[in-house]
Phi, psi and omega in degrees: 000140179260142178291129183246334185245183181301151178064019177074019180270145174259180187297321181294321179293321177295317178297321178296316178297316178297322177296318178295318177299320179296320178292321183288316188255345180081162185287338182279327182267343184297314178299322178295319179296315180294320178298317179296319178296319178298317178295322179296317179296318179297315179296321178297314179297320179297318179296319178295317181295315180293324178293326180282331183286321186225069181289330182286334180293334181282341181277139173292162183302323185289340182256000178290144179293151180290149178093005178250000000 
């Protein structure tokens, strides 16, 4: 089998994982869980992007390197 999706997983493995999640959390809590995971990933990516764009703004004045 060739990996088709992220992390080298193929369709059957993804379906198996989704089935286990459905059994563990039930059909009523699964959408809420997935929505929460999506928001967490979005917030993490936003934080990484903002941290990379302005690293000097996060430093207090006393710790900034000289010459800036």
